[in-house]
C-alpha positions in Angstrom: 0.0 0.2 0.0 1.4 3.5 -0.7 2.1 6.4 1.5 -0.1 8.8 1.8 0.9 11.9 0.1 2.1 15.0 1.7 1.4 18.4 -0.4 4.2 20.0 1.5 6.5 18.0 0.1 6.0 18.8 -3.4 7.9 21.6 -3.4 11.1 19.1 -2.4 10.6 17.5 -5.9 12.8 18.0 -8.7 11.9 17.2 -12.4 10.7 13.9 -12.8 10.9 11.3 -15.9 10.2 7.8 -15.6 11.7 5.3 -17.3 15.0 3.2 -17.8 18.4 4.8 -19.2 20.8 2.4 -21.2 23.7 2.8 -23.0 24.2 0.8 -26.2 27.0 0.2 -28.4 26.5 -0.7 -32.6 28.3 -1.9 -35.1 28.0 0.4 -38.2 28.2 -2.2 -40.7 31.3 -1.4 -42.9 33.7 -3.4 -43.0 36.9 -1.7 -42.7 35.5 0.2 -39.7 37.2 -0.3 -36.2 33.5 -1.9 -35.0 34.3 -4.5 -37.7 36.1 -6.5 -35.7 34.8 -9.3 -33.4 36.2 -8.1 -30.2 35.3 -4.5 -31.1 32.8 -2.9 -28.8 31.1 -1.1 -31.5 30.6 2.8 -31.8 29.3 4.5 -28.5 27.7 4.8 -26.2 24.0 6.1 -28.0 21.9 6.7 -24.8 18.1 5.9 -24.7 15.8 6.3 -22.4 12.8 3.8 -22.6 9.5 3.7 -20.7 6.0 2.5 -21.2 3.1 5.1 -22.2 -0.3 3.8 -23.2 0.6 0.2 -23.2 3.5 0.9 -25.9 7.3 1.1 -25.5 8.5 4.4 -26.5 12.2 5.1 -26.6 14.0 8.6 -27.2 17.6 9.0 -28.0 19.0 11.4 -25.3 22.2 13.1 -25.9 25.2 12.5 -23.9 25.1 15.8 -22.9 21.9 15.5 -21.0 22.5 12.2 -19.4 23.4 13.5 -16.2 20.1 15.5 -16.1 18.1 12.5 -17.3 19.5 10.2 -14.4 18.9 12.7 -11.8 15.2 13.2 -13.4 14.7 9.3 -13.3 15.8 9.5 -9.5 13.6 12.1 -8.6 10.8 10.1 -10.7 11.7 6.9 -8.4 12.1 8.8 -4.9 8.7 10.3 -5.9 6.9 6.8 -6.5 5.9 5.6 -3.2 4.1 8.8 -2.0 0.6 7.9 -4.1 -1.4 7.2 -7.0 -0.1 8.6 -10.2 -1.5 8.9 -13.7 0.2 10.0 -17.0 -1.2 12.9 -19.0 0.1 13.6 -22.6 3.0 11.9 -21.5 3.9 13.6 -18.2 4.0 12.3 -14.8 1.2 13.8 -12.7 0.8 13.2 -8.6 -3.2 12.7 -7.9 -3.4 14.7 -4.5 -6.4 14.0 -2.8 
């Protein structure tokens, strides 16, 4: 059961972002590229944020410069999650205050 939401705590929350941030390495397919070697990890990292929205999996590419901010937003989302029921509106997290 979730804990009751205290409206006074709302001001302590930062920006919220649900999802999972992952780094990916890909091979480009060019036979002479350094990534073509079997032991090569590929090009990257390329960062992506994956989440569920309306029963579908949504993936967005995250620029490397935005990775620290995205990590912080995910941590804030996780920190706020047990506070009470939540809904999604236009892809954004909205806390239900009763």
